[in-house]
PDB file of N, H, CA, C and O in Angstrom:
ATOM      1  N   UNK A   1      26.322 -39.400  16.031  1.00  0.00           N
ATOM      2  CA  UNK A   1      26.010 -38.797  14.395  1.00  0.00           C
ATOM      3  C   UNK A   1      24.357 -38.378  14.712  1.00  0.00           C
ATOM      4  O   UNK A   1      23.956 -37.218  14.623  1.00  0.00           O
ATOM      5  N   UNK A   2      23.592 -39.398  15.050  1.00  0.00           N
ATOM      6  H   UNK A   2      23.918 -40.341  15.123  1.00  0.00           H
ATOM      7  CA  UNK A   2      21.640 -38.932  15.290  1.00  0.00           C
ATOM      8  C   UNK A   2      21.762 -37.756  16.271  1.00  0.00           C
ATOM      9  O   UNK A   2      20.848 -36.934  16.346  1.00  0.00           O
ATOM     10  N   UNK A   3      22.940 -37.651  17.072  1.00  0.00           N
ATOM     11  H   UNK A   3      23.682 -38.318  17.010  1.00  0.00           H
ATOM     12  CA  UNK A   3      22.410 -36.139  18.116  1.00  0.00           C
ATOM     13  C   UNK A   3      22.737 -35.311  17.897  1.00  0.00           C
ATOM     14  O   UNK A   3      22.671 -34.281  18.569  1.00  0.00           O
ATOM     15  N   UNK A   4      23.578 -35.598  16.067  1.00  0.00           N
ATOM     16  H   UNK A   4      23.632 -36.435  15.522  1.00  0.00           H
ATOM     17  CA  UNK A   4      23.997 -33.836  16.056  1.00  0.00           C
ATOM     18  C   UNK A   4      23.269 -33.527  14.557  1.00  0.00           C
ATOM     19  O   UNK A   4      23.463 -32.468  13.960  1.00  0.00           O
ATOM     20  N   UNK A   5      22.563 -34.408  14.137  1.00  0.00           N
ATOM     21  H   UNK A   5      22.405 -35.268  14.622  1.00  0.00           H
ATOM     22  CA  UNK A   5      21.670 -34.362  13.507  1.00  0.00           C
ATOM     23  C   UNK A   5      20.445 -33.808  13.713  1.00  0.00           C
ATOM     24  O   UNK A   5      19.919 -32.945  13.010  1.00  0.00           O
ATOM     25  N   UNK A   6      19.826 -34.519  15.071  1.00  0.00           N
ATOM     26  H   UNK A   6      20.253 -35.220  15.642  1.00  0.00           H
ATOM     27  CA  UNK A   6      18.588 -33.915  16.273  1.00  0.00           C
ATOM     28  C   UNK A   6      19.470 -32.205  16.115  1.00  0.00           C
ATOM     29  O   UNK A   6      19.249 -31.268  15.348  1.00  0.00           O
ATOM     30  N   UNK A   7      19.931 -32.287  16.608  1.00  0.00           N
ATOM     31  H   UNK A   7      20.110 -33.048  17.232  1.00  0.00           H
ATOM     32  CA  UNK A   7      20.505 -30.465  17.039  1.00  0.00           C
ATOM     33  C   UNK A   7      20.331 -29.764  16.037  1.00  0.00           C
ATOM     34  O   UNK A   7      19.582 -28.790  15.967  1.00  0.00           O
ATOM     35  N   UNK A   8      21.170 -30.308  14.984  1.00  0.00           N
ATOM     36  H   UNK A   8      21.779 -31.100  15.040  1.00  0.00           H
ATOM     37  CA  UNK A   8      20.916 -29.058  13.800  1.00  0.00           C
ATOM     38  C   UNK A   8      20.013 -29.165  13.548  1.00  0.00           C
ATOM     39  O   UNK A   8      19.514 -28.042  13.468  1.00  0.00           O
ATOM     40  N   UNK A   9      19.146 -30.101  13.265  1.00  0.00           N
ATOM     41  H   UNK A   9      19.551 -31.013  13.331  1.00  0.00           H
ATOM     42  CA  UNK A   9      17.647 -30.396  12.678  1.00  0.00           C
ATOM     43  C   UNK A   9      16.605 -29.409  13.427  1.00  0.00           C
ATOM     44  O   UNK A   9      15.864 -28.583  12.894  1.00  0.00           O
ATOM     45  N   UNK A  10      16.764 -29.762  15.026  1.00  0.00           N
ATOM     46  H   UNK A  10      17.365 -30.434  15.459  1.00  0.00           H
ATOM     47  CA  UNK A  10      16.279 -28.564  15.939  1.00  0.00           C
ATOM     48  C   UNK A  10      16.682 -26.922  15.419  1.00  0.00           C
ATOM     49  O   UNK A  10      15.934 -26.139  14.833  1.00  0.00           O
ATOM     50  N   UNK A  11      17.801 -26.749  15.753  1.00  0.00           N
ATOM     51  H   UNK A  11      18.409 -27.385  16.229  1.00  0.00           H
ATOM     52  CA  UNK A  11      18.262 -25.886  15.538  1.00  0.00           C
ATOM     53  C   UNK A  11      18.043 -25.148  14.217  1.00  0.00           C
ATOM     54  O   UNK A  11      18.274 -23.940  14.264  1.00  0.00           O
ATOM     55  N   UNK A  12      17.633 -25.657  13.035  1.00  0.00           N
ATOM     56  H   UNK A  12      17.445 -26.638  12.997  1.00  0.00           H
ATOM     57  CA  UNK A  12      17.295 -25.074  11.506  1.00  0.00           C
ATOM     58  C   UNK A  12      15.984 -24.720  11.865  1.00  0.00           C
ATOM     59  O   UNK A  12      15.547 -23.595  11.625  1.00  0.00           O
ATOM     60  N   UNK A  13      15.206 -25.746  12.518  1.00  0.00           N
ATOM     61  H   UNK A  13      15.561 -26.661  12.712  1.00  0.00           H
ATOM     62  CA  UNK A  13      13.780 -25.525  12.584  1.00  0.00           C
ATOM     63  C   UNK A  13      13.533 -24.300  13.589  1.00  0.00           C
ATOM     64  O   UNK A  13      12.420 -23.776  13.529  1.00  0.00           O
ATOM     65  N   UNK A  14      14.096 -23.993  14.144  1.00  0.00           N
ATOM     66  H   UNK A  14      15.000 -24.418  14.192  1.00  0.00           H
ATOM     67  CA  UNK A  14      14.206 -22.754  14.953  1.00  0.00           C
ATOM     68  C   UNK A  14      14.706 -21.699  14.223  1.00  0.00           C
ATOM     69  O   UNK A  14      14.091 -20.634  14.274  1.00  0.00           O
ATOM     70  N   UNK A  15      15.817 -21.798  13.476  1.00  0.00           N
ATOM     71  H   UNK A  15      16.316 -22.663  13.435  1.00  0.00           H
ATOM     72  CA  UNK A  15      16.225 -20.520  12.722  1.00  0.00           C
ATOM     73  C   UNK A  15      14.921 -20.083  11.690  1.00  0.00           C
ATOM     74  O   UNK A  15      14.795 -18.879  11.471  1.00  0.00           O
ATOM     75  N   UNK A  16      13.910 -21.072  11.025  1.00  0.00           N
ATOM     76  H   UNK A  16      14.012 -22.051  11.203  1.00  0.00           H
ATOM     77  CA  UNK A  16      13.227 -21.265   9.878  1.00  0.00           C
ATOM     78  C   UNK A  16      12.076 -20.290  10.431  1.00  0.00           C
ATOM     79  O   UNK A  16      11.635 -19.248   9.947  1.00  0.00           O
ATOM     80  N   UNK A  17      11.737 -20.983  11.617  1.00  0.00           N
ATOM     81  H   UNK A  17      12.096 -21.830  12.010  1.00  0.00           H
ATOM     82  CA  UNK A  17      10.524 -20.523  12.645  1.00  0.00           C
ATOM     83  C   UNK A  17      10.921 -18.970  12.826  1.00  0.00           C
ATOM     84  O   UNK A  17      10.062 -18.145  12.516  1.00  0.00           O
ATOM     85  N   UNK A  18      11.983 -18.585  13.236  1.00  0.00           N
ATOM     86  H   UNK A  18      12.681 -19.256  13.487  1.00  0.00           H
ATOM     87  CA  UNK A  18      12.084 -17.219  13.492  1.00  0.00           C
ATOM     88  C   UNK A  18      12.298 -16.646  12.337  1.00  0.00           C
ATOM     89  O   UNK A  18      12.047 -15.442  12.369  1.00  0.00           O
ATOM     90  N   UNK A  19      12.768 -17.150  11.041  1.00  0.00           N
ATOM     91  H   UNK A  19      12.972 -18.129  11.014  1.00  0.00           H
ATOM     92  CA  UNK A  19      12.883 -15.908   9.834  1.00  0.00           C
ATOM     93  C   UNK A  19      11.859 -15.715   9.459  1.00  0.00           C
ATOM     94  O   UNK A  19      11.548 -14.577   9.108  1.00  0.00           O
ATOM     95  N   UNK A  20      10.518 -17.296   9.370  1.00  0.00           N
ATOM     96  H   UNK A  20      10.771 -18.221   9.655  1.00  0.00           H
ATOM     97  CA  UNK A  20       9.182 -17.029   8.783  1.00  0.00           C
ATOM     98  C   UNK A  20       8.350 -15.729   9.804  1.00  0.00           C
ATOM     99  O   UNK A  20       7.721 -14.829   9.248  1.00  0.00           O
ATOM    100  N   UNK A  21       8.488 -15.827  11.563  1.00  0.00           N
ATOM    101  H   UNK A  21       8.998 -16.558  12.015  1.00  0.00           H
ATOM    102  CA  UNK A  21       8.176 -15.029  11.765  1.00  0.00           C
ATOM    103  C   UNK A  21       8.445 -13.535  11.657  1.00  0.00           C
ATOM    104  O   UNK A  21       7.536 -12.723  11.487  1.00  0.00           O
ATOM    105  N   UNK A  22       9.839 -13.178  11.772  1.00  0.00           N
ATOM    106  H   UNK A  22      10.577 -13.838  11.911  1.00  0.00           H
ATOM    107  CA  UNK A  22      10.516 -12.112  11.380  1.00  0.00           C
ATOM    108  C   UNK A  22       9.891 -11.581   9.569  1.00  0.00           C
ATOM    109  O   UNK A  22       9.330 -10.533   9.250  1.00  0.00           O
ATOM    110  N   UNK A  23      10.176 -12.467   8.921  1.00  0.00           N
ATOM    111  H   UNK A  23      10.633 -13.318   9.179  1.00  0.00           H
ATOM    112  CA  UNK A  23      10.162 -12.250   7.493  1.00  0.00           C
ATOM    113  C   UNK A  23       8.219 -11.720   7.189  1.00  0.00           C
ATOM    114  O   UNK A  23       7.867 -10.921   6.321  1.00  0.00           O
ATOM    115  N   UNK A  24       7.441 -12.314   7.998  1.00  0.00           N
ATOM    116  H   UNK A  24       7.727 -12.963   8.702  1.00  0.00           H
ATOM    117  CA  UNK A  24       5.840 -11.885   7.601  1.00  0.00           C
ATOM    118  C   UNK A  24       6.008 -10.730   8.654  1.00  0.00           C
ATOM    119  O   UNK A  24       4.859 -10.327   8.836  1.00  0.00           O
ATOM    120  N   UNK A  25       6.635 -10.192   9.227  1.00  0.00           N
ATOM    121  H   UNK A  25       7.569 -10.519   9.079  1.00  0.00           H
ATOM    122  CA  UNK A  25       6.203  -8.806  10.225  1.00  0.00           C
ATOM    123  C   UNK A  25       6.350  -7.583   9.209  1.00  0.00           C
ATOM    124  O   UNK A  25       5.642  -6.627   8.893  1.00  0.00           O
ATOM    125  N   UNK A  26       8.563  -8.436   8.574  1.00  0.00           N
ATOM    126  H   UNK A  26       9.139  -9.212   8.831  1.00  0.00           H
ATOM    127  CA  UNK A  26       8.971  -7.288   7.623  1.00  0.00           C
ATOM    128  C   UNK A  26       8.089  -7.029   6.379  1.00  0.00           C
ATOM    129  O   UNK A  26       8.175  -5.973   5.753  1.00  0.00           O
ATOM    130  N   UNK A  27       7.074  -8.214   5.975  1.00  0.00           N
ATOM    131  H   UNK A  27       7.004  -9.072   6.484  1.00  0.00           H
ATOM    132  CA  UNK A  27       6.696  -8.141   4.756  1.00  0.00           C
ATOM    133  C   UNK A  27       5.437  -7.484   4.807  1.00  0.00           C
ATOM    134  O   UNK A  27       5.005  -6.910   3.807  1.00  0.00           O
ATOM    135  N   UNK A  28       4.725  -7.517   6.016  1.00  0.00           N
ATOM    136  H   UNK A  28       5.076  -7.983   6.828  1.00  0.00           H
ATOM    137  CA  UNK A  28       3.508  -6.945   6.023  1.00  0.00           C
ATOM    138  C   UNK A  28       3.839  -5.413   6.357  1.00  0.00           C
ATOM    139  O   UNK A  28       3.069  -4.588   5.866  1.00  0.00           O
ATOM    140  N   UNK A  29       4.401  -5.165   6.773  1.00  0.00           N
ATOM    141  H   UNK A  29       5.026  -5.836   7.172  1.00  0.00           H
ATOM    142  CA  UNK A  29       5.213  -3.974   7.089  1.00  0.00           C
ATOM    143  C   UNK A  29       5.114  -2.959   6.000  1.00  0.00           C
ATOM    144  O   UNK A  29       4.536  -1.872   6.022  1.00  0.00           O
ATOM    145  N   UNK A  30       5.883  -3.601   4.918  1.00  0.00           N
ATOM    146  H   UNK A  30       6.353  -4.484   4.900  1.00  0.00           H
ATOM    147  CA  UNK A  30       6.371  -3.085   3.817  1.00  0.00           C
ATOM    148  C   UNK A  30       4.841  -3.064   2.888  1.00  0.00           C
ATOM    149  O   UNK A  30       4.657  -2.116   2.125  1.00  0.00           O
ATOM    150  N   UNK A  31       3.978  -3.960   2.989  1.00  0.00           N
ATOM    151  H   UNK A  31       4.127  -4.731   3.608  1.00  0.00           H
ATOM    152  CA  UNK A  31       2.877  -3.999   1.938  1.00  0.00           C
ATOM    153  C   UNK A  31       1.581  -2.763   3.008  1.00  0.00           C
ATOM    154  O   UNK A  31       0.564  -2.353   2.448  1.00  0.00           O
ATOM    155  N   UNK A  32       1.833  -2.452   4.172  1.00  0.00           N
ATOM    156  H   UNK A  32       2.659  -2.785   4.627  1.00  0.00           H
ATOM    157  CA  UNK A  32       1.098  -1.222   4.743  1.00  0.00           C
ATOM    158  C   UNK A  32       1.602  -0.172   3.788  1.00  0.00           C
ATOM    159  O   UNK A  32       0.856   0.376   2.976  1.00  0.00           O
ATOM    160  N   UNK A  33       3.069   0.134   3.922  1.00  0.00           N
ATOM    161  H   UNK A  33       3.675  -0.310   4.581  1.00  0.00           H
ATOM    162  CA  UNK A  33       3.927   1.218   3.477  1.00  0.00           C
ATOM    163  C   UNK A  33       3.148   1.512   2.304  1.00  0.00           C
ATOM    164  O   UNK A  33       2.246   2.349   2.268  1.00  0.00           O
ATOM    165  N   UNK A  34       3.540   0.774   1.320  1.00  0.00           N
ATOM    166  H   UNK A  34       4.273   0.094   1.349  1.00  0.00           H
ATOM    167  CA  UNK A  34       2.991   0.539  -0.237  1.00  0.00           C
ATOM    168  C   UNK A  34       1.512   0.620  -0.261  1.00  0.00           C
ATOM    169  O   UNK A  34       0.960   1.148  -1.226  1.00  0.00           O
ATOM    170  N   UNK A  35       0.736   0.073   0.860  1.00  0.00           N
ATOM    171  H   UNK A  35       1.184  -0.356   1.644  1.00  0.00           H
ATOM    172  CA  UNK A  35      -0.798   0.394   0.457  1.00  0.00           C
ATOM    173  C   UNK A  35      -0.734   2.206   0.648  1.00  0.00           C
ATOM    174  O   UNK A  35      -0.784   2.879  -0.381  1.00  0.00           O
ATOM    175  N   UNK A  36      -0.618   2.930   2.060  1.00  0.00           N
ATOM    176  H   UNK A  36      -0.577   2.383   2.896  1.00  0.00           H
ATOM    177  CA  UNK A  36      -0.612   4.208   2.637  1.00  0.00           C
ATOM    178  C   UNK A  36      -0.343   4.939   1.557  1.00  0.00           C
ATOM    179  O   UNK A  36      -1.190   5.772   1.233  1.00  0.00           O
ATOM    180  N   UNK A  37       1.018   4.793   0.661  1.00  0.00           N
ATOM    181  H   UNK A  37       1.706   4.116   0.925  1.00  0.00           H
ATOM    182  CA  UNK A  37       1.447   5.214  -0.302  1.00  0.00           C
ATOM    183  C   UNK A  37       0.647   5.381  -1.239  1.00  0.00           C
ATOM    184  O   UNK A  37       0.491   6.518  -1.686  1.00  0.00           O
ATOM    185  N   UNK A  38      -0.131   4.180  -1.823  1.00  0.00           N
ATOM    186  H   UNK A  38      -0.005   3.257  -1.460  1.00  0.00           H
ATOM    187  CA  UNK A  38      -0.786   4.167  -2.766  1.00  0.00           C
ATOM    188  C   UNK A  38      -2.500   5.088  -2.436  1.00  0.00           C
ATOM    189  O   UNK A  38      -3.220   5.641  -3.267  1.00  0.00           O
ATOM    190  N   UNK A  39      -2.652   4.981  -1.298  1.00  0.00           N
ATOM    191  H   UNK A  39      -2.067   4.532  -0.623  1.00  0.00           H
ATOM    192  CA  UNK A  39      -3.595   5.446  -0.929  1.00  0.00           C
ATOM    193  C   UNK A  39      -3.476   7.381  -0.849  1.00  0.00           C
ATOM    194  O   UNK A  39      -4.428   8.147  -0.997  1.00  0.00           O
ATOM    195  N   UNK A  40      -2.295   7.698  -0.627  1.00  0.00           N
ATOM    196  H   UNK A  40      -1.522   7.076  -0.507  1.00  0.00           H
ATOM    197  CA  UNK A  40      -2.145   9.170  -0.187  1.00  0.00           C
ATOM    198  C   UNK A  40      -2.203   9.244  -2.007  1.00  0.00           C
ATOM    199  O   UNK A  40      -2.968  10.120  -2.411  1.00  0.00           O
ATOM    200  N   UNK A  41      -1.644   8.608  -2.869  1.00  0.00           N
ATOM    201  H   UNK A  41      -1.022   7.897  -2.541  1.00  0.00           H
ATOM    202  CA  UNK A  41      -1.469   8.797  -4.234  1.00  0.00           C
ATOM    203  C   UNK A  41      -3.106   8.773  -4.946  1.00  0.00           C
ATOM    204  O   UNK A  41      -3.622   9.797  -5.395  1.00  0.00           O
ATOM    205  N   UNK A  42      -3.633   7.732  -4.948  1.00  0.00           N
ATOM    206  H   UNK A  42      -3.214   6.900  -4.583  1.00  0.00           H
ATOM    207  CA  UNK A  42      -5.273   8.136  -5.232  1.00  0.00           C
ATOM    208  C   UNK A  42      -6.058   9.302  -4.756  1.00  0.00           C
ATOM    209  O   UNK A  42      -6.926   9.948  -5.342  1.00  0.00           O
ATOM    210  N   UNK A  43      -5.566   9.429  -3.570  1.00  0.00           N
ATOM    211  H   UNK A  43      -4.860   8.904  -3.093  1.00  0.00           H
ATOM    212  CA  UNK A  43      -6.487  10.443  -3.031  1.00  0.00           C
ATOM    213  C   UNK A  43      -5.996  12.041  -3.571  1.00  0.00           C
ATOM    214  O   UNK A  43      -6.779  12.961  -3.810  1.00  0.00           O
ATOM    215  N   UNK A  44      -4.849  12.083  -3.663  1.00  0.00           N
ATOM    216  H   UNK A  44      -4.213  11.335  -3.468  1.00  0.00           H
ATOM    217  CA  UNK A  44      -4.300  13.505  -4.578  1.00  0.00           C
ATOM    218  C   UNK A  44      -4.979  13.293  -5.890  1.00  0.00           C
ATOM    219  O   UNK A  44      -5.697  14.248  -6.188  1.00  0.00           O
ATOM    220  N   UNK A  45      -4.962  12.136  -6.930  1.00  0.00           N
ATOM    221  H   UNK A  45      -4.379  11.360  -6.688  1.00  0.00           H
ATOM    222  CA  UNK A  45      -5.745  12.433  -7.831  1.00  0.00           C
ATOM    223  C   UNK A  45      -7.126  12.290  -8.075  1.00  0.00           C
ATOM    224  O   UNK A  45      -7.593  12.589  -9.174  1.00  0.00           O
ATOM    225  N   UNK A  46      -7.866  11.834  -7.099  1.00  0.00           N
ATOM    226  H   UNK A  46      -7.486  11.591  -6.207  1.00  0.00           H
ATOM    227  CA  UNK A  46      -9.176  12.165  -7.138  1.00  0.00           C
ATOM    228  C   UNK A  46      -9.727  13.563  -6.646  1.00  0.00           C
ATOM    229  O   UNK A  46     -10.877  13.977  -6.799  1.00  0.00           O
ATOM    230  N   UNK A  47      -8.437  14.351  -5.886  1.00  0.00           N
ATOM    231  H   UNK A  47      -7.504  14.015  -5.762  1.00  0.00           H
ATOM    232  CA  UNK A  47      -8.640  15.699  -5.875  1.00  0.00           C
ATOM    233  C   UNK A  47      -8.600  16.745  -7.033  1.00  0.00           C
ATOM    234  O   UNK A  47      -9.305  17.684  -7.404  1.00  0.00           O
ATOM    235  N   UNK A  48      -7.238  16.033  -7.499  1.00  0.00           N
ATOM    236  H   UNK A  48      -6.665  15.271  -7.197  1.00  0.00           H
ATOM    237  CA  UNK A  48      -7.248  17.064  -9.002  1.00  0.00           C
ATOM    238  C   UNK A  48      -8.287  16.874  -9.840  1.00  0.00           C
ATOM    239  O   UNK A  48      -8.725  17.797 -10.527  1.00  0.00           O
ATOM    240  N   UNK A  49      -8.918  15.327  -9.871  1.00  0.00           N
ATOM    241  H   UNK A  49      -8.562  14.577  -9.313  1.00  0.00           H
ATOM    242  CA  UNK A  49     -10.004  15.367 -10.996  1.00  0.00           C
ATOM    243  C   UNK A  49     -11.184  15.987 -10.743  1.00  0.00           C
ATOM    244  O   UNK A  49     -12.036  16.246 -11.592  1.00  0.00           O
ATOM    245  N   UNK A  50     -11.279  16.369  -8.893  1.00  0.00           N
ATOM    246  H   UNK A  50     -10.587  16.158  -8.203  1.00  0.00           H
ATOM    247  CA  UNK A  50     -12.705  16.674  -8.693  1.00  0.00           C
ATOM    248  C   UNK A  50     -12.005  18.271  -9.318  1.00  0.00           C
ATOM    249  O   UNK A  50     -12.607  18.836 -10.231  1.00  0.00           O
ATOM    250  N   UNK A  51     -11.072  18.723  -8.896  1.00  0.00           N
ATOM    251  H   UNK A  51     -10.583  18.263  -8.155  1.00  0.00           H
ATOM    252  CA  UNK A  51     -11.117  19.898  -9.082  1.00  0.00           C
ATOM    253  C   UNK A  51     -11.294  20.522 -10.803  1.00  0.00           C
ATOM    254  O   UNK A  51     -11.721  21.661 -10.989  1.00  0.00           O
ATOM    255  N   UNK A  52     -10.924  19.655 -11.912  1.00  0.00           N
ATOM    256  H   UNK A  52     -10.576  18.730 -11.761  1.00  0.00           H
ATOM    257  CA  UNK A  52     -10.894  20.011 -13.171  1.00  0.00           C
ATOM    258  C   UNK A  52     -12.520  19.862 -13.255  1.00  0.00           C
ATOM    259  O   UNK A  52     -13.140  20.777 -13.797  1.00  0.00           O
ATOM    260  N   UNK A  53     -13.167  18.831 -12.779  1.00  0.00           N
ATOM    261  H   UNK A  53     -12.663  18.087 -12.338  1.00  0.00           H
ATOM    262  CA  UNK A  53     -14.666  18.840 -12.953  1.00  0.00           C
ATOM    263  C   UNK A  53     -15.059  20.040 -12.421  1.00  0.00           C
ATOM    264  O   UNK A  53     -15.618  20.765 -13.244  1.00  0.00           O
ATOM    265  N   UNK A  54     -14.924  20.607 -11.024  1.00  0.00           N
ATOM    266  H   UNK A  54     -14.470  20.018 -10.355  1.00  0.00           H
ATOM    267  CA  UNK A  54     -15.620  21.910 -10.866  1.00  0.00           C
ATOM    268  C   UNK A  54     -15.278  22.887 -11.691  1.00  0.00           C
ATOM    269  O   UNK A  54     -16.137  23.755 -11.851  1.00  0.00           O
ATOM    270  N   UNK A  55     -13.837  23.056 -12.515  1.00  0.00           N
ATOM    271  H   UNK A  55     -13.140  22.351 -12.385  1.00  0.00           H
ATOM    272  CA  UNK A  55     -13.613  23.938 -13.079  1.00  0.00           C
ATOM    273  C   UNK A  55     -14.387  23.939 -14.493  1.00  0.00           C
ATOM    274  O   UNK A  55     -14.796  25.048 -14.835  1.00  0.00           O
ATOM    275  N   UNK A  56     -14.569  23.202 -15.094  1.00  0.00           N
ATOM    276  H   UNK A  56     -14.237  22.300 -14.816  1.00  0.00           H
ATOM    277  CA  UNK A  56     -15.394  22.435 -15.943  1.00  0.00           C
ATOM    278  C   UNK A  56     -16.821  22.874 -15.926  1.00  0.00           C
ATOM    279  O   UNK A  56     -17.368  23.470 -16.854  1.00  0.00           O
ATOM    280  N   UNK A  57     -17.313  22.574 -14.931  1.00  0.00           N
ATOM    281  H   UNK A  57     -16.869  22.090 -14.177  1.00  0.00           H
ATOM    282  CA  UNK A  57     -18.739  22.584 -14.203  1.00  0.00           C
ATOM    283  C   UNK A  57     -19.012  24.374 -14.377  1.00  0.00           C
ATOM    284  O   UNK A  57     -19.897  25.022 -14.936  1.00  0.00           O
ATOM    285  N   UNK A  58     -17.915  24.713 -13.687  1.00  0.00           N
ATOM    286  H   UNK A  58     -17.196  24.186 -13.233  1.00  0.00           H
ATOM    287  CA  UNK A  58     -18.159  26.759 -13.775  1.00  0.00           C
ATOM    288  C   UNK A  58     -18.137  27.307 -15.006  1.00  0.00           C
ATOM    289  O   UNK A  58     -18.888  28.259 -15.218  1.00  0.00           O
ATOM    290  N   UNK A  59     -17.347  26.857 -15.967  1.00  0.00           N
ATOM    291  H   UNK A  59     -16.737  26.084 -15.795  1.00  0.00           H
ATOM    292  CA  UNK A  59     -17.128  27.444 -17.188  1.00  0.00           C
ATOM    293  C   UNK A  59     -18.486  27.015 -17.788  1.00  0.00           C
ATOM    294  O   UNK A  59     -19.218  27.827 -18.355  1.00  0.00           O
ATOM    295  N   UNK A  60     -18.754  25.883 -17.662  1.00  0.00           N
ATOM    296  H   UNK A  60     -18.160  25.224 -17.202  1.00  0.00           H
ATOM    297  CA  UNK A  60     -20.483  25.651 -18.443  1.00  0.00           C
ATOM    298  C   UNK A  60     -21.256  26.779 -17.906  1.00  0.00           C
ATOM    299  O   UNK A  60     -21.761  27.639 -18.629  1.00  0.00           O
ATOM    300  N   UNK A  61     -21.365  26.754 -16.202  1.00  0.00           N
ATOM    301  H   UNK A  61     -20.955  26.056 -15.615  1.00  0.00           H
ATOM    302  CA  UNK A  61     -22.448  27.428 -15.879  1.00  0.00           C
ATOM    303  C   UNK A  61     -22.209  29.055 -16.255  1.00  0.00           C
ATOM    304  O   UNK A  61     -23.276  29.668 -16.271  1.00  0.00           O
ATOM    305  N   UNK A  62     -21.435  29.595 -16.456  1.00  0.00           N
ATOM    306  H   UNK A  62     -20.568  29.097 -16.443  1.00  0.00           H
ATOM    307  CA  UNK A  62     -20.936  30.678 -16.983  1.00  0.00           C
ATOM    308  C   UNK A  62     -21.359  30.904 -18.258  1.00  0.00           C
ATOM    309  O   UNK A  62     -22.002  31.933 -18.462  1.00  0.00           O
ATOM    310  N   UNK A  63     -21.124  30.123 -19.200  1.00  0.00           N
ATOM    311  H   UNK A  63     -20.602  29.287 -19.035  1.00  0.00           H
ATOM    312  CA  UNK A  63     -21.419  29.876 -20.777  1.00  0.00           C
ATOM    313  C   UNK A  63     -23.299  29.927 -20.736  1.00  0.00           C
ATOM    314  O   UNK A  63     -24.049  30.599 -21.444  1.00  0.00           O
ATOM    315  N   UNK A  64     -23.493  29.370 -20.105  1.00  0.00           N
ATOM    316  H   UNK A  64     -22.883  28.824 -19.529  1.00  0.00           H
ATOM    317  CA  UNK A  64     -25.444  29.302 -19.802  1.00  0.00           C
ATOM    318  C   UNK A  64     -26.000  30.754 -19.231  1.00  0.00           C
ATOM    319  O   UNK A  64     -27.062  31.236 -19.627  1.00  0.00           O
ATOM    320  N   UNK A  65     -25.288  31.283 -18.411  1.00  0.00           N
ATOM    321  H   UNK A  65     -24.426  30.891 -18.090  1.00  0.00           H
ATOM    322  CA  UNK A  65     -25.456  32.461 -17.783  1.00  0.00           C
ATOM    323  C   UNK A  65     -25.435  33.749 -19.059  1.00  0.00           C
ATOM    324  O   UNK A  65     -26.101  34.784 -19.073  1.00  0.00           O
ATOM    325  N   UNK A  66     -24.591  33.338 -19.911  1.00  0.00           N
ATOM    326  H   UNK A  66     -24.050  32.497 -19.899  1.00  0.00           H
ATOM    327  CA  UNK A  66     -24.631  34.431 -20.965  1.00  0.00           C
ATOM    328  C   UNK A  66     -25.265  34.073 -21.515  1.00  0.00           C
ATOM    329  O   UNK A  66     -26.062  34.933 -21.892  1.00  0.00           O
ATOM    330  N   UNK A  67     -25.531  32.728 -22.031  1.00  0.00           N
ATOM    331  H   UNK A  67     -24.884  32.029 -21.724  1.00  0.00           H
ATOM    332  CA  UNK A  67     -26.489  32.978 -23.056  1.00  0.00           C
ATOM    333  C   UNK A  67     -28.178  33.077 -23.045  1.00  0.00           C
ATOM    334  O   UNK A  67     -29.027  33.045 -23.936  1.00  0.00           O
ATOM    335  N   UNK A  68     -28.227  33.215 -21.535  1.00  0.00           N
ATOM    336  H   UNK A  68     -27.538  33.241 -20.811  1.00  0.00           H
ATOM    337  CA  UNK A  68     -29.708  33.640 -21.073  1.00  0.00           C
ATOM    338  C   UNK A  68     -29.986  34.880 -20.977  1.00  0.00           C
ATOM    339  O   UNK A  68     -31.112  35.234 -20.625  1.00  0.00           O
TER     340      UNK A  68
END
């Protein structure tokens, strides 16, 4: 009976170790995908804001030119 528990326990430990190792890799891969998606979305938002700022600055510059 002790051998069965020892074999089963070591198999469980090996299975747990493999699960942790593969699980960690999968989690890191999912995290990296989500991080890249967030970086891409942030870059798009920055470009949109930059365009809005440049448009507003252009309008203000034209108003000042007409006033002078």
